[in-house]
All heavy atoms as an XYZ file, in Angstrom:
731
protein
N      -4.370     30.198     -3.688
C      -4.286     28.846     -4.313
C      -3.669     27.850     -3.364
O      -2.498     28.119     -2.850
C      -3.551     28.924     -5.653
C      -3.599     27.687     -6.454
S      -2.903     27.705     -8.151
C      -3.868     29.022     -8.874
N      -4.317     26.845     -2.992
C      -3.775     25.838     -2.130
C      -2.585     25.088     -2.705
O      -2.716     24.587     -3.857
C      -4.898     24.815     -1.664
C      -4.352     23.687     -0.757
C      -5.457     22.732     -0.369
C      -4.936     21.541      0.372
N      -3.830     21.704      1.190
N      -1.551     24.935     -1.912
C      -0.471     23.987     -2.373
C      -0.532     22.787     -1.493
O      -0.974     22.758     -0.392
C       0.863     24.703     -2.269
O       1.073     25.095     -0.893
C       0.986     25.896     -3.149
N      -0.063     21.684     -2.160
C      -0.096     20.339     -1.442
C       1.380     19.886     -1.068
O       2.238     20.080     -1.814
C      -0.579     19.302     -2.421
C      -2.084     19.500     -2.804
C      -2.441     20.376     -3.778
C      -3.066     18.830     -1.977
C      -3.835     20.567     -4.097
C      -4.418     19.002     -2.348
C      -4.790     19.900     -3.394
O      -6.067     20.105     -3.617
N       1.478     19.290      0.177
C       2.733     18.703      0.496
C       2.716     17.289      0.128
O       1.712     16.844     -0.496
C       2.962     18.881      2.095
C       1.989     18.160      2.867
O       1.437     17.085      2.472
N       1.617     18.770      4.068
N       3.836     16.587      0.359
C       3.964     15.277     -0.070
C       2.873     14.301      0.477
O       2.276     13.403     -0.299
C       5.406     14.715      0.305
C       5.618     13.297     -0.259
C       7.101     12.914     -0.144
O       7.870     13.642      0.561
O       7.486     11.858     -0.654
N       2.526     14.401      1.732
C       1.563     13.560      2.317
C       0.181     13.871      1.692
O      -0.607     12.927      1.484
C       1.451     13.748      3.850
C       2.767     13.252      4.580
C       3.924     14.232      4.461
O       3.828     15.422      4.261
N       5.182     13.715      4.555
N      -0.250     15.022      1.535
C      -1.497     15.476      0.879
C      -1.608     14.968     -0.575
O      -2.622     14.523     -1.002
C      -1.681     16.923      1.004
C      -1.873     17.396      2.399
C      -1.855     19.038      2.465
O      -1.035     19.671      1.662
O      -2.558     19.602      3.280
N      -0.421     15.090     -1.243
C      -0.421     14.653     -2.642
C      -0.471     13.156     -2.821
O      -1.013     12.770     -3.771
C       0.903     15.143     -3.275
N      -0.042     12.356     -1.878
C      -0.024     10.944     -1.862
C      -1.413     10.350     -2.260
O      -1.580      9.463     -3.063
C       0.537     10.341     -0.668
N      -2.435     10.955     -1.529
C      -3.783     10.346     -1.784
C      -4.283     10.614     -3.260
O      -4.842      9.807     -3.731
C      -4.715     10.931     -0.681
N      -3.894     11.761     -3.760
C      -4.416     12.181     -5.074
C      -3.613     11.311     -6.075
O      -4.112     10.887     -7.071
C      -4.217     13.686     -5.295
C      -4.991     14.399     -4.320
C      -4.542     14.052     -6.760
C      -4.818     15.845     -4.216
N      -2.395     11.101     -5.814
C      -1.441     10.489     -6.746
C      -1.795      8.971     -6.896
O      -1.481      8.291     -7.961
C       0.000     10.643     -6.417
C       0.566     11.909     -6.581
C       2.081     12.056     -6.087
C       0.604     12.328     -8.115
N      -2.404      8.426     -5.924
C      -2.948      7.027     -5.950
C      -3.783      6.806     -7.178
O      -3.987      5.731     -7.698
C      -3.520      6.568     -4.719
O      -4.710      7.214     -4.455
N      -4.483      7.900     -7.683
C      -5.408      7.814     -8.713
C      -4.755      8.277    -10.016
O      -5.424      8.269    -11.115
C      -6.697      8.685     -8.468
C      -7.441      8.017     -7.448
O      -7.550      6.866     -7.218
O      -8.232      8.861     -6.806
N      -3.489      8.654     -9.966
C      -2.722      9.178    -11.202
C      -1.638      8.298    -11.544
O      -0.447      8.478    -11.052
C      -2.321     10.664    -11.000
C      -3.299     11.698    -11.029
C      -2.654     13.086    -10.629
C      -3.983     11.893    -12.377
N      -1.936      7.220    -12.363
C      -0.918      6.225    -12.679
C       0.389      6.794    -13.188
O       0.355      7.628    -14.058
C      -1.536      5.364    -13.581
O      -0.661      4.296    -14.030
N       1.523      6.390    -12.598
C       2.758      6.755    -13.108
C       3.376      8.047    -12.597
O       4.662      8.288    -12.729
N       2.620      8.896    -11.921
C       3.105     10.159    -11.406
C       3.707     10.003    -10.051
O       3.136      9.330     -9.161
C       2.076     11.273    -11.472
C       1.556     11.666    -12.813
C       0.601     11.023    -13.511
C       2.156     12.600    -13.614
N       0.455     11.676    -14.684
C       1.504     12.667    -14.808
C       3.223     13.578    -13.491
C       1.782     13.564    -15.890
C       3.529     14.426    -14.417
C       2.743     14.450    -15.659
N       4.848     10.679     -9.746
C       5.537     10.588     -8.502
C       5.752     11.975     -7.972
O       6.061     12.942     -8.756
C       6.918      9.938     -8.554
C       6.823      8.494     -9.257
C       6.315      7.502     -8.390
C       6.457      6.152     -8.978
N       5.224      5.344     -8.737
N       5.624     12.102     -6.624
C       5.935     13.439     -5.996
C       7.462     13.632     -6.000
O       8.092     12.695     -5.453
C       5.334     13.430     -4.722
C       5.585     14.791     -3.874
C       4.632     15.782     -4.015
C       6.740     15.001     -3.111
C       4.813     17.045     -3.332
C       6.933     16.101     -2.459
C       5.978     17.169     -2.562
O       6.135     18.386     -1.852
N       7.912     14.799     -6.194
C       9.375     15.128     -6.111
C       9.514     16.687     -6.002
O       9.062     17.435     -6.892
C      10.151     14.592     -7.276
C      11.685     14.849     -7.091
C      12.397     14.029     -8.136
N      13.757     14.573     -8.091
C      14.229     15.396     -9.075
N      13.470     15.921     -9.912
N      15.417     15.952     -8.902
N      10.113     17.097     -4.839
C      10.455     18.466     -4.685
C       9.369     19.502     -5.120
O       9.504     20.218     -5.936
C      11.696     18.813     -5.436
C      12.907     18.043     -5.010
C      14.144     18.309     -5.896
O      14.213     19.207     -6.664
O      15.188     17.454     -5.738
N       8.232     19.313     -4.390
C       7.033     20.300     -4.542
C       6.412     20.299     -5.932
O       5.947     21.303     -6.437
C       7.478     21.717     -4.184
O       7.913     21.759     -2.888
N       6.597     19.107     -6.591
C       5.947     18.913     -7.863
C       5.671     17.426     -8.166
O       5.972     16.650     -7.301
N       5.200     17.097     -9.277
C       4.937     15.735     -9.655
C       5.675     15.458    -11.051
O       5.774     16.420    -11.876
C       3.548     15.348     -9.724
C       2.684     16.245    -10.722
C       2.885     15.252     -8.402
C       1.253     15.919    -10.820
N       6.192     14.243    -11.241
C       6.879     13.980    -12.428
C       6.511     12.580    -12.951
O       6.121     11.725    -12.212
C       8.405     13.869    -12.073
C       8.998     15.167    -11.670
C      10.354     15.124    -11.265
O      11.013     13.957    -11.166
O      10.999     16.160    -11.034
N       6.726     12.433    -14.247
C       6.429     11.216    -14.919
C       7.242     11.018    -16.182
O       7.503     12.087    -16.832
C       4.949     11.016    -15.292
C       4.655      9.710    -15.920
C       3.235      9.329    -16.007
N       3.205      8.030    -16.704
C       2.041      7.514    -17.175
N       0.883      8.113    -17.004
N       2.121      6.368    -17.731
N       7.689      9.782    -16.464
C       8.411      9.524    -17.656
C       7.499      8.740    -18.559
O       6.884      7.740    -18.110
C       9.677      8.835    -17.352
C      10.422      8.611    -18.719
C      11.840      7.915    -18.431
O      11.890      6.714    -18.612
N      12.831      8.639    -18.022
N       7.478      9.065    -19.859
C       6.759      8.324    -20.824
C       7.729      7.747    -21.837
O       8.719      8.438    -22.230
C       5.720      9.193    -21.553
C       4.670      9.775    -20.680
C       4.894     10.987    -19.951
C       3.480      9.145    -20.519
C       3.918     11.460    -19.101
C       2.411      9.712    -19.697
C       2.714     10.801    -18.944
N       7.459      6.524    -22.338
C       8.457      5.943    -23.295
C       7.493      5.540    -24.604
O       6.454      4.925    -24.352
C       9.095      4.712    -22.650
C      10.285      4.213    -23.401
C      11.052      3.262    -22.621
C      12.442      3.157    -23.117
N      13.295      2.204    -22.319
N       8.112      5.767    -25.689
C       7.318      5.450    -26.884
C       8.138      4.624    -27.869
O       9.329      4.372    -27.598
C       6.946      6.871    -27.627
C       6.111      7.690    -26.716
C       6.708      8.665    -25.930
C       4.710      7.476    -26.683
C       5.828      9.413    -25.159
C       3.957      8.238    -25.858
C       4.547      9.202    -25.001
N       7.541      4.243    -28.948
C       8.260      3.413    -29.910
C       9.412      4.111    -30.550
O      10.470      3.486    -30.763
C       7.278      2.986    -31.065
C       7.747      2.142    -32.044
C       6.678      1.770    -33.152
C       6.384      2.973    -33.945
N       5.599      2.728    -35.129
N       9.198      5.436    -30.835
C      10.338      6.146    -31.475
C      10.199      7.669    -31.318
O       9.228      8.055    -30.616
C      10.381      5.773    -32.949
C       9.125      6.047    -33.761
O       8.321      6.908    -33.241
O       8.835      5.407    -34.710
N      11.070      8.406    -31.946
C      11.014      9.826    -31.737
C       9.660     10.465    -32.222
O       9.152     11.425    -31.624
C      12.166     10.449    -32.458
C      12.206     11.953    -32.420
C      12.459     12.699    -31.272
C      11.879     12.703    -33.497
C      12.505     14.043    -31.219
C      11.836     14.137    -33.505
C      12.168     14.800    -32.300
N       9.223     10.052    -33.425
C       7.986     10.621    -33.940
C       6.847     10.402    -33.117
O       6.038     11.442    -32.792
C       7.776      9.981    -35.380
C       8.871     10.402    -36.368
C       6.347     10.366    -35.838
C       8.934     11.867    -36.642
N       6.693      9.270    -32.479
C       5.631      8.942    -31.538
C       5.786      9.929    -30.301
O       4.802     10.448    -29.821
C       5.650      7.567    -31.154
C       4.297      7.028    -30.726
C       4.208      5.477    -30.525
O       4.069      4.861    -31.525
O       4.433      5.086    -29.326
N       6.972     10.062    -29.778
C       7.254     10.906    -28.670
C       6.871     12.363    -28.935
O       6.268     13.009    -28.119
C       8.661     10.739    -28.147
N       7.266     12.783    -30.135
C       6.991     14.151    -30.549
C       5.558     14.401    -30.703
O       4.953     15.460    -30.313
C       7.816     14.528    -31.791
C       7.826     15.973    -32.060
C       8.731     16.808    -31.500
C       6.881     16.567    -32.992
C       8.733     18.172    -31.689
C       6.901     17.893    -33.215
C       7.832     18.719    -32.584
N       4.876     13.493    -31.320
C       3.383     13.556    -31.449
C       2.720     13.714    -30.046
O       1.744     14.592    -29.921
N       3.117     12.907    -29.195
C       2.638     13.037    -27.767
C       2.934     14.415    -27.165
O       1.939     15.026    -26.615
C       3.228     11.953    -26.909
C       2.938     12.058    -25.406
C       1.722     11.775    -24.925
C       3.993     12.561    -24.585
C       1.379     11.854    -23.542
C       3.820     12.714    -23.158
C       2.511     12.289    -22.669
N       4.105     14.939    -27.393
C       4.409     16.304    -26.860
C       3.521     17.431    -27.499
O       3.082     18.254    -26.868
C       5.924     16.622    -27.150
C       6.848     15.779    -26.225
S       8.587     16.053    -26.621
C       8.716     17.744    -25.855
N       3.292     17.176    -28.755
C       2.315     18.162    -29.380
C       0.959     18.139    -28.769
O       0.289     19.185    -28.549
C       2.245     17.833    -30.926
O       3.530     17.998    -31.505
N       0.424     16.981    -28.510
C      -0.835     16.773    -27.811
C      -0.879     17.478    -26.439
O      -1.794     18.189    -26.041
C      -1.284     15.334    -27.806
C      -1.642     14.733    -29.137
C      -2.018     13.301    -28.855
O      -1.240     12.454    -28.362
N      -3.226     12.976    -29.414
N       0.238     17.152    -25.677
C       0.421     17.759    -24.362
C       0.462     19.336    -24.482
O      -0.158     19.991    -23.675
C       1.546     17.235    -23.628
C       1.808     17.964    -22.309
C       1.450     15.768    -23.304
N       1.197     19.793    -25.440
C       1.270     21.288    -25.639
C      -0.076     21.918    -25.839
O      -0.337     23.027    -25.302
C       2.112     21.651    -26.818
N      -0.952     21.228    -26.595
C      -2.309     21.844    -26.820
C      -3.100     21.739    -25.504
O      -3.849     22.792    -25.255
C      -3.025     20.991    -27.824
C      -2.488     21.100    -29.291
C      -3.188     20.141    -30.254
C      -2.622     22.487    -29.827
N      -2.967     20.693    -24.654
C      -3.707     20.635    -23.406
C      -3.125     21.792    -22.496
O      -3.947     22.371    -21.828
C      -3.476     19.319    -22.763
C      -4.177     18.075    -23.298
C      -3.589     16.873    -22.602
C      -5.611     18.209    -23.117
N      -1.784     21.882    -22.460
C      -1.270     22.800    -21.556
C      -1.665     24.249    -21.956
O      -1.872     25.159    -21.089
C       0.304     22.664    -21.575
N      -1.648     24.611    -23.192
C      -1.910     25.888    -23.685
C      -3.460     26.180    -23.324
O      -3.738     27.306    -22.882
C      -1.774     25.977    -25.178
C      -1.846     27.417    -25.667
C      -0.913     28.399    -25.083
O       0.218     28.045    -24.786
N      -1.275     29.624    -25.079
N      -4.358     25.272    -23.511
C      -5.732     25.535    -23.195
C      -5.940     25.650    -21.735
O      -6.829     26.383    -21.368
C      -6.581     24.471    -23.771
O      -6.456     23.245    -23.114
N      -5.150     25.057    -20.865
C      -5.232     25.254    -19.414
C      -4.389     26.389    -18.936
O      -4.486     26.725    -17.732
C      -4.759     24.025    -18.724
N      -3.660     27.005    -19.859
C      -2.626     28.069    -19.391
C      -1.830     27.632    -18.228
O      -1.541     28.339    -17.334
C      -3.422     29.360    -19.100
C      -2.463     30.542    -19.046
O      -1.454     30.600    -19.717
N      -2.833     31.510    -18.191
N      -1.354     26.364    -18.445
C      -0.417     25.727    -17.390
C       0.567     24.942    -18.056
O       0.204     23.852    -18.684
C      -1.386     25.033    -16.414
C      -0.540     24.475    -15.174
N       0.060     25.464    -14.287
C      -0.341     23.310    -14.719
C       0.639     24.724    -13.407
N       0.437     23.457    -13.549
N       1.795     25.367    -18.037
C       2.771     24.699    -18.880
C       3.785     23.891    -18.159
O       4.371     24.310    -17.135
C       3.514     25.814    -19.732
C       2.550     26.711    -20.470
N       1.963     27.787    -19.930
C       1.900     26.420    -21.642
C       1.109     28.279    -20.888
N       0.988     27.467    -21.815
N       4.056     22.733    -18.654
C       4.980     21.795    -18.006
C       6.530     22.065    -18.219
O       6.847     22.859    -19.211
C       4.727     20.433    -18.532
C       4.293     20.781    -20.065
C       3.580     22.115    -19.867
N       7.318     21.561    -17.335
C       8.754     21.539    -17.537
C       8.900     20.188    -18.147
O       8.324     19.206    -17.642
C       9.610     21.605    -16.294
C       9.432     22.930    -15.529
C      10.173     22.901    -14.184
O      11.105     22.181    -14.084
O       9.648     23.680    -13.347
N       9.619     20.067    -19.250
C       9.809     18.750    -19.858
C      11.120     18.649    -20.679
O      11.755     19.613    -21.042
C       8.604     18.366    -20.729
C       8.150     19.251    -21.822
C       8.834     20.382    -22.250
C       7.078     19.130    -22.545
N       8.107     20.879    -23.290
C       7.019     20.224    -23.513
C       5.999     18.226    -22.617
C       6.014     20.340    -24.464
C       4.992     18.369    -23.573
C       4.919     19.428    -24.430
N      11.378     17.419    -20.955
C      12.481     17.190    -21.872
C      12.286     15.975    -22.653
O      11.487     14.986    -22.285
C      13.794     17.082    -21.152
C      13.990     15.846    -20.359
C      15.416     15.807    -19.759
O      16.268     16.711    -19.877
N      15.863     14.646    -19.187
N      12.806     15.873    -23.850
C      12.679     14.725    -24.805
C      14.019     14.257    -25.206
O      14.840     15.052    -25.640
C      11.837     15.212    -25.936
C      11.955     14.201    -27.076
O      12.386     14.506    -28.231
N      11.530     12.967    -26.904
N      14.254     13.021    -25.123
C      15.455     12.332    -25.661
C      15.034     11.115    -26.392
O      14.368     10.247    -25.834
C      16.461     11.887    -24.566
C      17.649     11.248    -25.176
C      16.884     13.093    -23.807
N      15.059     11.155    -27.694
C      14.638     10.148    -28.617
C      13.257      9.755    -28.342
O      12.168     10.397    -28.664
C      15.656      9.062    -28.701
C      15.170      8.018    -29.707
C      15.001      8.271    -31.099
C      14.879      6.673    -29.367
C      14.588      7.336    -31.999
C      14.471      5.653    -30.345
C      14.317      6.021    -31.620
O      13.954      5.149    -32.543
N      12.973      8.518    -27.727
C      11.679      7.981    -27.469
C      11.100      8.241    -26.158
O      10.137      7.729    -25.685
C      11.630      6.531    -27.818
C      12.425      5.724    -26.846
O      13.414      6.145    -26.220
N      12.069      4.376    -26.803
N      11.860      9.014    -25.282
C      11.429      9.244    -23.927
C      11.044     10.730    -23.699
O      11.640     11.700    -24.245
C      12.602      9.001    -22.884
C      12.761      7.537    -22.727
C      13.964      7.226    -21.765
N      15.223      7.752    -22.323
C      15.957      8.641    -21.756
N      15.744      9.101    -20.508
N      17.079      9.077    -22.413
N       9.950     10.958    -22.950
C       9.533     12.324    -22.578
C       9.289     12.370    -21.054
O       8.733     11.513    -20.539
C       8.133     12.666    -23.287
C       7.730     14.046    -22.774
C       8.245     12.613    -24.777
N      10.082     13.243    -20.429
C       9.991     13.453    -19.032
C       9.229     14.733    -18.744
O       9.564     15.773    -19.294
C      11.362     13.485    -18.373
C      12.076     12.146    -18.558
C      13.451     12.241    -17.951
O      13.831     13.156    -17.255
O      14.238     11.241    -18.256
N       8.155     14.685    -17.918
C       7.347     15.860    -17.598
C       7.384     16.149    -16.128
O       7.279     15.110    -15.347
C       5.859     15.629    -18.071
C       5.765     15.393    -19.620
C       4.977     16.819    -17.650
C       4.470     15.036    -20.166
N       7.469     17.405    -15.775
C       7.427     17.829    -14.355
C       6.338     18.951    -14.266
O       6.355     19.864    -15.103
C       8.775     18.314    -13.885
C       8.692     18.973    -12.494
C      10.043     19.418    -12.024
N       9.882     20.178    -10.876
C       9.639     19.756     -9.680
N       9.326     18.481     -9.405
N       9.511     20.501     -8.539
N       5.508     18.770    -13.345
C       4.381     19.795    -13.135
C       4.548     20.390    -11.772
O       4.727     19.658    -10.755
C       3.064     19.111    -13.275
C       2.817     18.533    -14.626
C       1.325     17.752    -14.642
C       2.750     19.528    -15.812
N       4.480     21.677    -11.719
C       4.439     22.421    -10.496
C       3.900     23.809    -10.796
O       4.106     24.285    -11.847
C       5.893     22.526     -9.908
O       5.868     23.317     -8.691
N       3.203     24.430     -9.936
C       2.647     25.734    -10.135
C       3.637     26.780     -9.609
O       3.599     27.017     -8.397
C       1.277     25.882     -9.613
O       0.459     24.841    -10.030
C       0.576     27.167     -9.948
N       4.441     27.384    -10.460
C       5.445     28.290     -9.947
C       4.808     29.499     -9.314
O       5.412     30.055     -8.321
C       6.405     28.678    -11.143
C       7.062     27.540    -11.749
N       8.084     26.909    -11.128
C       6.864     26.854    -12.899
C       8.492     25.951    -11.866
N       7.753     25.848    -12.956
N       3.751     30.098     -9.829
C       3.158     31.197     -9.186
C       2.690     30.944     -7.788
O       2.636     31.882     -6.992
C       1.886     31.647    -10.032
C       2.285     32.230    -11.383
O       3.505     32.485    -11.687
O       1.388     32.308    -12.222
N       2.345     29.728     -7.433
C       1.914     29.442     -6.093
C       2.940     28.832     -5.250
O       2.770     28.648     -4.066
C       0.743     28.430     -6.214
N       4.087     28.639     -5.877
C       5.305     28.015     -5.093
C       5.250     26.566     -4.769
O       5.777     26.078     -3.813
N       4.465     25.842     -5.544
C       4.298     24.406     -5.236
C       3.322     23.652     -6.019
O       2.840     24.199     -7.129
N       2.878     22.624     -5.589
C       1.932     21.674     -6.262
C       0.489     22.132     -5.917
O       0.127     22.344     -4.796
C       2.196     20.184     -5.706
C       1.459     19.135     -6.399
C       1.886     18.995     -7.847
C       1.898     17.818     -5.682
N      -0.322     22.264     -6.969
C      -1.666     22.744     -6.849
C      -2.639     21.868     -7.698
O      -2.153     20.915     -8.443
C      -1.897     24.160     -7.301
O      -1.779     24.160     -8.747
C      -0.901     25.154     -6.685
N      -3.962     22.176     -7.681
C      -5.041     21.450     -8.309
C      -4.726     21.550     -9.775
O      -5.050     20.597    -10.626
C      -6.341     21.985     -7.995
C      -6.809     21.514     -6.652
O      -6.464     20.463     -6.130
O      -7.561     22.336     -6.008
N      -4.088     22.637    -10.314
C      -3.767     22.769    -11.802
C      -2.898     21.619    -12.163
O      -3.073     21.091    -13.229
C      -3.120     24.108    -12.028
C      -3.926     25.326    -11.916
C      -2.998     26.573    -12.031
C      -4.935     25.304    -12.991
N      -1.926     21.218    -11.314
C      -0.965     20.194    -11.709
C      -1.647     18.830    -11.792
O      -1.421     18.110    -12.727
C       0.144     20.184    -10.693
C       0.838     21.585    -10.657
O       1.454     22.038    -11.654
O       0.868     22.121     -9.511
N      -2.524     18.553    -10.798
C      -3.220     17.263    -10.731
C      -4.159     17.213    -11.953
O      -4.217     16.102    -12.583
C      -3.871     17.105     -9.408
C      -3.013     16.991     -8.301
C      -3.050     17.841     -7.263
C      -2.034     15.864     -8.288
C      -2.313     17.695     -6.151
C      -1.309     15.762     -7.166
C      -1.320     16.670     -6.047
N      -4.800     18.340    -12.279
C      -5.767     18.329    -13.461
C      -5.021     18.095    -14.733
O      -5.495     17.261    -15.590
C      -6.436     19.695    -13.435
O      -7.318     19.754    -14.531
N      -3.905     18.711    -14.933
C      -3.099     18.561    -16.223
C      -2.471     17.135    -16.192
O      -2.625     16.539    -17.326
C      -2.006     19.621    -16.300
C      -1.287     19.583    -17.664
C      -2.197     19.668    -18.862
C      -0.208     20.737    -17.637
N      -2.153     16.603    -15.134
C      -1.626     15.318    -15.067
C      -2.648     14.233    -15.470
O      -2.418     13.299    -16.229
C      -1.028     14.888    -13.771
N      -3.848     14.448    -15.017
C      -5.017     13.592    -15.367
C      -5.346     13.688    -16.856
O      -5.548     12.542    -17.499
C      -6.230     13.917    -14.466
N      -5.267     14.858    -17.384
C      -5.551     14.981    -18.841
C      -4.468     14.370    -19.706
O      -4.751     13.715    -20.731
C      -5.722     16.459    -19.156
N      -3.233     14.520    -19.272
C      -2.086     13.868    -19.906
C      -2.269     12.322    -19.947
O      -2.005     11.697    -20.947
C      -0.733     14.341    -19.272
C      -0.498     15.778    -19.637
C       0.330     13.437    -19.805
C       0.660     16.453    -18.984
N      -2.669     11.810    -18.801
C      -2.766     10.361    -18.671
C      -3.833      9.812    -19.634
O      -3.808      8.595    -20.030
C      -3.140     10.016    -17.283
C      -1.886      9.787    -16.399
O      -0.791     10.031    -16.866
N      -2.087      9.466    -15.194
N      -4.806     10.634    -20.022
C      -5.948     10.195    -20.859
C      -5.455     10.106    -22.408
O      -6.196      9.548    -23.214
C      -7.147     11.119    -20.842
C      -7.809     10.945    -19.509
C      -9.011     11.869    -19.395
C      -9.677     11.686    -18.006
N     -10.825     12.672    -17.911
N      -4.330     10.767    -22.652
C      -3.777     10.760    -24.071
C      -3.471      9.325    -24.561
O      -2.996      8.521    -23.818
C      -2.663     11.697    -24.286
C      -2.964     13.193    -24.075
C      -1.726     13.975    -24.229
C      -3.946     13.617    -25.129
């Protein structure tokens, strides 16, 4: 599985609004009206992640959800991460 470095990822990230490269992965923060809205979003992401068999690192504090994607089995950023990020952006 091909892994991407920061320079290679930059071109792809230009089409993924809000995502930033950091330490062999990509990250994005989402902000919602309240906790219920944030939790609902997390539930939708969980369904996407499960169907892709690719699970994020994330955290939730009240109305904020922070997501980090990296393919641990490959030791870095792969097409799986970009694909899941694109699906998350469509929610």
